[in-house]
NUTORSE-482788 format. One record per residue (C-alpha): y, z, x; residue in one letter. Coordinates in Angstrom, 1 decimal. Example, Ala and Ser with C-alpha at 12.3 -4.5 7.8 and 13.67 -1.06 7.14 Angstrom:
2
+--------+--------+--------+------+
!  north !     up !   east ! type !
+--------+--------+--------+------+
!   -4.5 !    7.8 !   12.3 !    A !
!   -1.1 !    7.1 !   13.7 !    S !
+--------+--------+--------+------+
% end
This chain:
157
+--------+--------+--------+------+
!  north !     up !   east ! type !
+--------+--------+--------+------+
!  154.3 !  156.6 !  181.3 !    M !
!  152.6 !  159.9 !  182.0 !    T !
!  151.1 !  161.9 !  179.2 !    T !
!  150.6 !  165.6 !  179.5 !    E !
!  147.7 !  167.6 !  178.2 !    V !
!  146.5 !  171.1 !  178.8 !    Q !
!  143.3 !  171.8 !  180.6 !    W !
!  141.8 !  173.3 !  177.4 !    S !
!  142.4 !  169.9 !  175.6 !    E !
!  140.5 !  168.1 !  178.4 !    L !
!  137.6 !  170.6 !  177.9 !    Q !
!  137.7 !  170.4 !  174.2 !    R !
!  138.1 !  166.6 !  173.9 !    D !
!  137.2 !  164.8 !  177.1 !    P !
!  136.8 !  161.4 !  175.4 !    K !
!  140.2 !  161.7 !  173.8 !    G !
!  141.8 !  162.5 !  177.2 !    V !
!  139.9 !  159.6 !  178.8 !    A !
!  141.3 !  157.3 !  176.1 !    A !
!  144.8 !  158.5 !  177.0 !    L !
!  144.0 !  157.8 !  180.7 !    A !
!  143.0 !  154.2 !  179.7 !    D !
!  146.6 !  153.8 !  178.5 !    Q !
!  148.3 !  155.4 !  181.6 !    G !
!  148.4 !  158.5 !  183.8 !    E !
!  147.6 !  161.8 !  182.3 !    V !
!  148.9 !  165.1 !  183.8 !    R !
!  146.5 !  167.9 !  183.1 !    V !
!  148.3 !  171.3 !  183.2 !    R !
!  146.3 !  174.3 !  184.2 !    R !
!  147.2 !  178.0 !  183.9 !    R !
!  145.5 !  178.9 !  187.1 !    D !
!  146.3 !  175.9 !  189.3 !    G !
!  148.5 !  173.0 !  190.2 !    A !
!  148.6 !  170.2 !  187.6 !    P !
!  146.0 !  167.4 !  188.1 !    L !
!  146.7 !  163.7 !  187.6 !    L !
!  144.1 !  161.6 !  185.9 !    L !
!  144.3 !  157.9 !  186.3 !    L !
!  142.1 !  154.8 !  186.3 !    R !
!  140.6 !  154.0 !  189.7 !    E !
!  142.1 !  150.5 !  189.6 !    E !
!  145.6 !  152.1 !  189.4 !    S !
!  144.9 !  154.2 !  192.5 !    A !
!  143.5 !  151.2 !  194.3 !    D !
!  146.6 !  149.1 !  193.4 !    A !
!  148.9 !  151.9 !  194.6 !    A !
!  147.0 !  152.1 !  198.0 !    A !
!  147.2 !  148.3 !  198.4 !    V !
!  150.9 !  148.4 !  197.5 !    G !
!  151.6 !  151.2 !  200.1 !    A !
!  149.9 !  149.2 !  202.8 !    V !
!  151.8 !  146.1 !  201.9 !    S !
!  155.1 !  148.0 !  201.9 !    A !
!  154.3 !  149.6 !  205.2 !    A !
!  153.6 !  146.2 !  206.8 !    R !
!  156.8 !  144.7 !  205.4 !    A !
!  158.8 !  147.7 !  206.7 !    L !
!  157.2 !  147.4 !  210.1 !    R !
!  158.0 !  143.7 !  210.3 !    N !
!  161.6 !  144.2 !  209.0 !    A !
!  162.3 !  146.9 !  211.6 !    L !
!  160.7 !  145.1 !  214.4 !    V !
!  162.7 !  141.9 !  213.9 !    H !
!  166.1 !  143.7 !  213.5 !    L !
!  168.2 !  143.2 !  216.6 !    P !
!  169.2 !  146.2 !  218.8 !    G !
!  170.3 !  149.3 !  217.0 !    E !
!  170.1 !  147.9 !  213.4 !    Q !
!  166.6 !  149.5 !  213.0 !    G !
!  168.1 !  152.8 !  213.9 !    V !
!  171.1 !  152.2 !  211.5 !    A !
!  168.7 !  151.6 !  208.7 !    V !
!  166.9 !  154.8 !  209.2 !    L !
!  170.1 !  156.9 !  209.8 !    V !
!  171.1 !  156.1 !  206.2 !    E !
!  168.0 !  157.9 !  205.0 !    E !
!  167.8 !  160.5 !  207.8 !    F !
!  171.4 !  161.3 !  208.8 !    P !
!  170.2 !  163.8 !  211.5 !    W !
!  168.9 !  160.9 !  213.6 !    V !
!  172.6 !  160.5 !  214.7 !    D !
!  172.2 !  163.7 !  216.6 !    V !
!  169.4 !  162.4 !  218.7 !    L !
!  170.1 !  160.8 !  222.1 !    P !
!  170.0 !  157.0 !  222.0 !    E !
!  166.6 !  156.7 !  223.6 !    T !
!  165.1 !  159.2 !  221.2 !    D !
!  166.6 !  157.3 !  218.2 !    R !
!  164.6 !  154.2 !  219.2 !    R !
!  161.5 !  156.3 !  219.8 !    R !
!  162.0 !  157.8 !  216.3 !    F !
!  162.1 !  154.4 !  214.7 !    V !
!  158.9 !  153.4 !  216.6 !    A !
!  157.1 !  156.6 !  215.6 !    D !
!  158.3 !  156.3 !  212.0 !    F !
!  157.0 !  152.8 !  211.7 !    V !
!  153.7 !  153.7 !  213.2 !    R !
!  153.4 !  156.8 !  210.9 !    A !
!  154.2 !  154.8 !  207.8 !    V !
!  151.5 !  152.2 !  208.7 !    A !
!  149.0 !  154.9 !  209.5 !    A !
!  149.8 !  156.9 !  206.4 !    S !
!  149.4 !  153.8 !  204.2 !    A !
!  146.2 !  152.7 !  205.8 !    E !
!  144.7 !  156.2 !  205.6 !    L !
!  146.2 !  157.1 !  202.2 !    G !
!  147.3 !  160.3 !  203.8 !    R !
!  151.1 !  160.7 !  203.7 !    W !
!  151.0 !  164.0 !  205.6 !    A !
!  150.9 !  161.9 !  208.7 !    V !
!  154.4 !  160.6 !  208.0 !    L !
!  155.7 !  163.9 !  206.8 !    A !
!  154.6 !  165.5 !  210.1 !    Q !
!  156.4 !  162.8 !  212.2 !    V !
!  159.6 !  163.3 !  210.2 !    V !
!  159.4 !  167.1 !  210.5 !    Q !
!  158.9 !  167.0 !  214.2 !    E !
!  161.8 !  164.6 !  214.8 !    W !
!  164.0 !  166.6 !  212.5 !    R !
!  163.2 !  169.7 !  214.6 !    A !
!  164.0 !  167.7 !  217.7 !    T !
!  167.4 !  166.7 !  216.2 !    A !
!  168.0 !  170.3 !  215.3 !    S !
!  167.6 !  171.3 !  219.0 !    I !
!  170.0 !  168.5 !  220.1 !    H !
!  172.5 !  169.8 !  217.5 !    A !
!  172.7 !  173.1 !  219.5 !    D !
!  173.8 !  172.1 !  223.0 !    P !
!  173.1 !  175.5 !  224.4 !    A !
!  169.6 !  175.5 !  223.1 !    L !
!  169.0 !  172.0 !  224.3 !    A !
!  170.3 !  172.9 !  227.7 !    A !
!  168.0 !  176.0 !  227.8 !    D !
!  165.0 !  174.0 !  226.8 !    L !
!  165.8 !  171.2 !  229.3 !    A !
!  165.5 !  173.6 !  232.3 !    V !
!  162.5 !  173.0 !  234.5 !    S !
!  160.2 !  176.0 !  234.8 !    L !
!  160.4 !  175.4 !  238.6 !    D !
!  164.2 !  175.9 !  238.4 !    D !
!  163.8 !  179.3 !  236.9 !    I !
!  161.2 !  180.4 !  239.4 !    G !
!  158.1 !  179.9 !  237.3 !    L !
!  155.2 !  177.8 !  238.3 !    D !
!  155.0 !  174.8 !  235.9 !    S !
!  151.3 !  174.6 !  236.4 !    D !
!  149.5 !  177.5 !  234.8 !    F !
!  146.1 !  176.0 !  235.8 !    G !
!  143.2 !  174.7 !  233.8 !    A !
!  143.1 !  175.6 !  230.1 !    V !
!  139.9 !  177.2 !  229.1 !    P !
!  137.8 !  175.6 !  226.4 !    A !
!  138.1 !  177.3 !  223.0 !    P !
!  135.5 !  179.8 !  222.2 !    E !
!  133.2 !  179.4 !  219.2 !    G !
!  131.5 !  176.2 !  218.0 !    E !
+--------+--------+--------+------+
% end
């Protein structure tokens, strides 16, 4: 159960809010910013261990599924995977599993969000056959040199 308090209550009575946090999560609402979540360190540690365990179980489950069943499992959650070519569907599953494991290990779920966003964008391209055909054309085929030479190092630090 999450208890909500205002930032001013935390400033006025920090011991009282800490006592609430001993009982469960406390959402601290602020006028000038996003809400904060106050919880005991052991709860955050347990959540991290749980995420890593779930990621490992998911990886093992998907690795041991025969053939396309791993893809079928993820298509239920991400229906746009059906638009991807077959080889890309398997690559998505592999990338998804690696991103879940990396996210859980790092405690940074933006890694998984980025992988899903990139594959969704790829599916969007495949959903538009004309766009997919345009993007599949080699630069050599349209008279452009595909090698633009060495990329200069960025300036600055």
